[in-house]
Each structure stands twice: as structure tokens, then as C-alpha cells.
N, C-alpha and C positions, 0 to 999 in steps of 0.2 A: 333333277327337275329344274328347268329354267322358269323364270317369271318375267313379267313385263317391266319396263323401266318405271312406270308410275307405281307399280307395286313395290319395287325395290326402294323407291324414294320414300314411300309411306313408312316402310320398315325402318329405314335409316333415320328418318325424322324422329321416330320414337327413341332412338339412341343418341340424340343430340346433334345430328348432322343437319345443317341448315340447307333447305332446298328452296327453290323459287316458287312463287305462287303459280298454281296450275290446277287444271281440272280435266276430267275424262269426258269424252264425247263419242257417241255412236252414230250420230247423224250430223249433217251440216248445220241444222238449226240449233242443236244442242251445243255445237262448237261455238257458234256466234254468241249464245247465251253465256258460255264459259268465259269468252273473251270480254263480254260486257262486265262480268263479275270481277275480272282481274284489272286492277288499276295500273295501266301501262300505256306507253305510246306505241309499242309494237308487241307482237305475239309470235311465238314459235309454234308451228304445228308439227307434231312428231307422230309418225306412224308407229304403232305399237306392234312390233313383231319380235320374235325370238331370234334376233340376229344383230350383229354389229354392222358397221359401215353403211348405215341407213342413208346417211347424207349423200354418199356417192351414187346410191340407187334412186335418188329423188324422194326419199322418205322423210326429209326434214325441210320445211319451208318457212321462211321469215315473212311475216305479213305486217303491213302498216295500217290497214283498215279492216273493218268487220267484213266488208265485201270480199276482200282478199282472203280472209280466214275461211269464209264460206266456200269460195272457189277452190282453195287448196284442199279442203276436206273432201269436197266432191271428187276431186282428182285422185285422192288417196284411198278412200274407202272402197273396198272390193278389188283394189289393184294388187297384182302380184309383184312383189319386190324381190329382185334377184341380186344377192351380194356374194362376195367371195366366201362368206361364212354359211350362207343358206344353201349353196350348191345350185345347180341349174334348175332344180324344181321350184326354187323360190319360196316365199312365204306370203300368204294372203293377209292384207291389212283389213281388220274388221273393227278397229277402234283407234282413236287418235287421242293424243294428249296435248292440250293447249296450255302453253306456259308463257309467263311474262318474259319479254326480252330483257336481257341483263347486260349492262356495260361492265366490262372487266379489263384488267390490265395484264393479267397473266393466266395461262392455262397450265395446270399441273396434272400429273397422273398418280393415282394411288390404288393399290390392289392388295388383297390378301388371298393367299392360295394354300391349299394343302399340298405340301411337298413330300411325296411318298418316298423319294429316294433318301431324304434326310430324316424322315419321320417327324417332321416339324412343320410349323406354319411359317411361310415366308411372306414378309411384307415387302412389296415392290413399289418403288416410287421413281418419278422422273420429273424434271423441270419442263419437259417437252410433252405436255398433255395435248389431247385432241388428235394425236397421231396414232397410227397403227403400231402398237408397242412391239410386235414381232419384227417389223421392218426396222424399227429404231434399234432394237437389240442387235441386229446384224450390222447395220451401218454405223451406229455410234454406241457401242456397248458401254462406253465410259459414262454415258448419261443415265444408265439404269442403276439404281441403288437398291440393295437388298439387305433386309434385316431378318435374321432367323429367330423364331420365337419357340421356346420349349413349352409344349402344351401343359406339362405338369406344373410349370411355374407361372405361365401366362405372360402377357405383355407387360413389361416394366416401363416405368416413367422415362428412364434414361433412353430406352429404345425408341419410344415415341418422339422424344426430343432429338435423337440422332436423325430420324427420318425427317423431322421438321427442318432441321438445319440443312440436310441434304437437298431439300426442296426450296431452299433460299428463304425460309420464313423466320428470319432472325428478329424481326421487329417484335418487341415484347407483346403487343396486343395480338398479332397474328400467331406468335409462338404459342400462347396459352390456348387460343382457339383451335390451332392445328393439333395440339396434343389432345384436346377434348374430342375432336373429330376422329383422330386415329384410334384412340381408346374406345370410342363408341363403335367404330367399325369392327374392331376386334371382338367386342362383346357380342355384337350382332352375329358375327361368324360363329363364335363359340356357342352362344345360347340357342341358336336356331339350327344347328347342325348343317351349316352351309359349307360347301367346299370351295367356293369362289365368291369374292365380293370385289367389284371393280367400280371406281369412280373415274370417269374419263370424259370430259375434263372436270377437275376440281379447280374452280376459277377464283382468282383474287380480285376483290373489288375494294372499295374504300374501307380498309380495316375489317374486312369480312371475308369468309371463305364459303363458297356455295357449290353444292354438287349439281352440276348442270346435266349430268347423265349418270346412270347407275345400272349395274347389272349384278344379279345374284343367281347362284346355282346351288341346289341343295342335294344332299345325299338321299337318293331314293330309299335306301335301306333304313333311314331314320324317320321317314314320313309317318310311320305308324304312331310315333309319339309327338308329332308336330301337326296336329289336325288343322290348325289355322293356316299353316303353310301349305299343306296338301290341298286345301280348298282353293288355293291361288292357281292351280294348274289350269292352263288353257289348252284343252285337247285339240283344238283346231290348228294349233301351231306345230303339233308333233306329227310324225309319220303315223298314218292311220293303222298300219300293221303293228307298229310298236305299242300304240295305245291299246289296241285290242288284245295284244299279248299280255300287257301289264294287268289288264282287267281279269285275265285268266290265270295270273300268277306264273307266266312263262317269261323267260329271259330271251328277248328277240331284238335283233338289230337288222334293219333292212339294208341291203346292199344293191348294187346296180347290175349284178350278173343274172344268169338264167338257170342256174342249177340250185335247186332247193336243198337245204340241209336240215336234218333233224337228228340231234346228237345229245348225249348226256355227258355233262362236264365241260367247263369252259376251256380247259387245256386241250381236251380231245377235239373240241369244236375248232379251235385255232389250228391244230395240226391237220384236221380234215380239210379245212379251207385252203391251207398251204398245199396239200397234196392235190386238190382239185386244180389249183392254179398251175402246179407243176405238170399236171397231165394235159394242160392246155385249155382248161375251162375257167369259168368265172362264177363264184358262189353268189346266190341271190339273197342270202341271209345268214345270220348267225342265230341259231336257235338251240338253247340248252333246255332240255325237258326236265333236268334235275335228277336226283337220285331215287325218287319214289314214284316213278311214272306208272300210273295204272292204265288199264285199257282205255278208260274214258279220257284220261289226260293225253294219252297218245293220239286218240282220234281228234281231240281239240288242236293238238299241234299240227296234225295233218291238214286240217281245215285252214289253219292259219297260214301255212306255207302255200297251199294251193290257192289261197285268196289272191296271191300275186299272179296276175295273168301272164307275166313275163317268164314264169318258170316253165322250162321245157323238159326237165327230168328231176327226179327227187332221189336223194341219197339218205338212207337211215343208217347211222353208224353208232352202235351201242356197245360199250364195254361195261358189263354188269358187275357191280360190286355189291353195293347196298341194293341196287336194282336187280332184276332177274330177267334173263333173256326170254323165258317163256311168257312173262307178263308183257314184255314189249312185243313179242310175236303175236300174242292174242290181240293186242291193241292194233297192230298193223293189219291183221286179217280183218278185224272188225271195221277198221276205218275204210278199207278198200271195198268191203261189202256195202257200207252205208254211203259211200261217196262215189259219185260217177267219175272215177279217175281215168283220165285220158292220156296221161303221160307215163313214160317208163319209170319203174321203181327199182332201185338197187338197195339191197339190205345186207349189211355186214354185222354179224353178232359175235361177241366174244365175252367170256367170263362166266358168271354163275348161271348154271342150267342152260348152257349154250346148246347142248345136244337136244334137249327138250324143245328149245326155241326153234332150232332149225327144222325139227320134225314137224312142229305145228305149221310152219310156213310151207314145207314140202307137201304135206298132206292136204293143204288147203286147195291145191291145184289152181292157184291164182297166178297170173303172169308176173311173178316177182323174180328179179335177177339176183341170185345169191353170190356173195363174194367171201373169200376166206380172210384176206388181209386188207389193210387200209389202202395200200397201193393198188391192189386189184380192184377194189371198190371204186376208187377215184378214176381209174382208167375206164371201167365199164360204164360209169355214169356219164363221163365225157363222151364216150362213143355213142351211148344211147341219145344223148343230147344232140350230137352231130347228125345222127340219123333222122331225128325229128325235124331239125332245121332243113336237111336235104329234102325231106318230103314236103316242106312248106307248111308244117303244122305247128 
């Protein structure tokens, strides 16, 4: 789960990270009032969306007067900002953050990530803050500094100092403050079950370090024990299909294709999408119904996939272990009877009670295309999709 910049800054401030004076606004008049409350000669108006590279998309504006603040907010609110991280669909700006302008001498980069390959936390830093770290890693990898942290031991003081020196913060005053910030960031990541924390840029002023921007991402599976964090979710920034799926306890990721997928098990789902692409099609989603799919849960999954109007055909691929093919078959039959389904459906069942499952579908006399193997199912659903497109439906 991602959160907004202002939310991440509020969290970091609680862990000893210094942030600039700022305030949130939902209207131009509120923005002007926030600017009046902030003692500064200039203000930065920032669109609050779940995406980086906002500046290039026109989402960050520097203002010298209150009138400029009002005008900037009028332009941003309700605007769709398209960045390389948001994709072509973009993100709608519904709130802005007004922050005091800051004079600084240097921009730094600091980030903490869960590194699953090493099963450790990696702290990443660079003296080239404010830039896209991915491009910097390709063009100037020597400017990227990494420190690996063993979770069972935690961040050690010498590791924090190592990163501070790598960032060129040798001055005694800056060194002590940088160590405090680094340790505070690590505690925030650890205490709140975050899987990413990024400050870009972390700027150097007169004997001070200030986080000018901040991003945090949290482990969805840990939100049940982080209620205050869960309340920070902005559903308007997510894919509406994924939000609806999460509310129903389904694992769903929206994609850009037109072949809907309903599968049990993440590994089988990935393999199925690969087979669809190999057969010449494009999956519209990743949907894992899990190991205990009842008929009601199966119907919910159907409705979720069919809510995407781009879907031209649907593939149900179930390998039953904990689950049972007859349960899935009953759910499929029930879903088709309750839903006005106008697209072709391909079903492939395998595993526990497969004979009973296939019998239920066959005796239903519904227009369901059966398949024995995954390859056959992929070919049939792509063919059915192509026929739908050829008919112009």
C-alpha cells in the first residue's frame, strides 16, 4: 500500500526526521490560508498523487505570492497527471500540499528497501539526490552506495556512519544529525512493516538536513496489525478493480489485455498468463481466488473480472488441491446463471474431484468451452477472443 508524500512526512517527523513547514489543502482558498500560516518568502505547491516524477508532469509549482498559490492550485486540482510511473492512465490530483520554500546547498538520496534476494534490508544512498535513481544506477553506478542490514541484528551505528560518510556528511554537526535521521528512518521501516522508505531529495542547508520529499510503501499482509497505517489508504489513487478485489479478499492485479483470468494459486496464474501470451493473446488481469473458493467466492471473482469492459473472453483455470473442482464447477454454473454473461468462457479443471466438476459443467448445458490441458485452454480462449473481435463485439 502506498501513501501520499504529506502522510509519509508526518510519519518520519515522529521518528526524528526534520521536514519543512507545510499544510494540506483541498481547495484554492484552503491553499492560500495554508500559505499565510507558513512564514516564508516562497511556497511550493505539490500535487499529492501516488507517483514519482511529479515535477516533470507539472505537478510541482514554485510560487512567490498568494495569488500564484491560488492559481497553481486551481490548475492542479482535478488534473490528471501522467508520469512514467503512473502509466498512460495517469493519476487524478484531489489534494495539494503547500510547503515553505527551502534554500539548500546540496541534494542527497536516501532509501531503505526490503531486498528479498539477500533476505536483508538494504540502505541505498547517493550524493546525486533529486534525480531518477534508476537512471543514475545505469549511467553512474559508482555514485550509488549500499549498506546491507541484518534484520535480526538491526541497523548498527557504524553502518549509519558509513552511509553518512558516503553522502559526504563528514562535518561533525551534520554527521550526528545524519546518523539520527538514518536510524529514525530504519525504525520507521521496521516498526510499521514498511517495505520501502525513500527520501529524495534529502537536502543540506546551514548545518541542517531536511526531507523535501518522502515516499513510503507498506506490506498489505501486515495492515491487519497496523490500523493507523491502513487508514491512510487513498482508494481514489488505486485501480478501482484492485480496490474492489481487496475489499472482497481477492488477489487481483489489473493488466492491459482483453482475456480475463480466474485462477487459484499465484504460480499457476503466472504460468497461465504466460501460456495466453504464447498463444497470441494478452491477459486482462491476474486473479488468484485462493485455496478455499466457495461458490459465492467464485461468483464474486466472476463479477470482478467482468466489470472490466475490455474483457472479450474469460479463462477459468483451476488445479484443485485444498480446493475442489466440484466446488469451483458449482460456482461457475451459479455465476453464469446469475450474471448476464455475453462473452465466451473456457474452463480447465484438474485435481481433486475433477470428474465430478466436469460432470457438473457438462450437465448444466451452459455454453462453456471445456479444455483438458493448460495449453489447450490458452489456445481455445485466444481463439474465442479473436472470434469476438472479428464479430465486432
